[in-house]
C-alpha atoms as one frame of an Amber mdcrd trajectory, in Angstrom:
protein
  28.121 -10.605  -1.162  24.832 -11.068   0.681  21.631 -11.188  -1.320  18.277
 -10.675   0.341  15.329 -12.135  -1.502  12.096 -10.250  -1.092   9.210 -12.609
  -0.391   6.182 -12.029  -2.571   3.260 -10.849  -0.495   0.032 -12.793  -0.817
  -3.249 -10.915  -0.723  -6.012 -13.000   0.838  -9.750 -12.974   0.242 -12.044
 -14.803   2.663 -15.462 -16.111   1.631 -18.066 -17.762   3.868 -21.279 -19.068
   2.334 -23.065 -18.999   5.698 -21.505 -16.052   7.567 -20.321 -13.759   4.768
 -21.815 -10.661   3.206 -20.853  -9.239  -0.179 -20.917  -5.758   1.376 -17.940
  -6.835   3.540 -14.336  -6.294   2.512 -13.299  -9.957   2.283 -11.084 -10.126
   5.364 -11.025 -13.016   7.816 -13.235 -10.983  10.203 -15.538  -9.678   7.468
 -15.752 -12.351   4.747 -17.585 -12.083   1.461 -20.528 -14.409   0.817 -20.237
 -15.369  -2.855 -17.530 -16.781  -5.085 -18.583 -14.299  -7.777 -17.751 -11.346
  -5.522 -14.453 -12.962  -4.545 -13.625 -13.437  -8.226 -14.270  -9.727  -8.814
 -11.946  -8.788  -5.919  -9.286 -11.236  -7.149  -9.406  -9.731 -10.648  -8.724
  -6.281  -9.194  -5.772  -7.655  -7.223  -4.379  -9.357 -10.349  -4.408  -5.964
 -12.079  -2.116  -4.733  -9.265   0.266  -7.637  -9.985  -0.483  -9.398  -6.683
  -0.345 -13.010  -5.589  -3.904 -13.891  -4.565  -5.299 -16.636  -2.367  -9.059
 -17.067  -1.937 -10.210 -19.046   1.100 -13.657 -20.628   0.677 -15.771 -21.869
   3.587 -19.077 -23.678   3.187 -21.175 -24.947   0.314 -21.894 -22.550  -2.517
 -24.871 -22.769  -4.853 -24.314 -21.121  -8.204 -27.168 -19.696 -10.275 -25.006
 -19.860 -13.384 -21.690 -21.322 -14.465 -18.691 -19.527 -12.997 -16.331 -18.765
 -15.865 -12.626 -18.145 -15.460 -10.732 -16.442 -18.275  -7.560 -14.405 -18.858
  -8.759 -11.788 -16.327  -8.361 -14.483 -13.656  -4.788 -15.358 -14.615  -1.885
 -14.005 -12.606   0.997 -12.122 -14.145   4.260 -13.938 -14.809   5.714 -15.307
 -11.590   2.497 -14.673  -9.612  -0.376 -16.956  -8.656  -4.109 -16.973  -8.024
  -5.293 -19.872  -5.843  -8.802 -20.811  -4.700  -8.864 -23.060  -1.604
């Protein structure tokens, strides 16, 4: 018997402090600018039971503390990673 394992797809969000814009869609060619916006996108992806990877480029200044809570946690067997 042959079993084929389905690889879990990873949804990526790209963020660039210098070249991003929060009106963009968060792709490699149209990155977001802020971690806060990326967190919002990641939360929506988590609701769809996705694996999420957020790629951060640059130095980010935060006006307030960035808080992660249960909305930022992946479902069982899934992951959310900020790089």
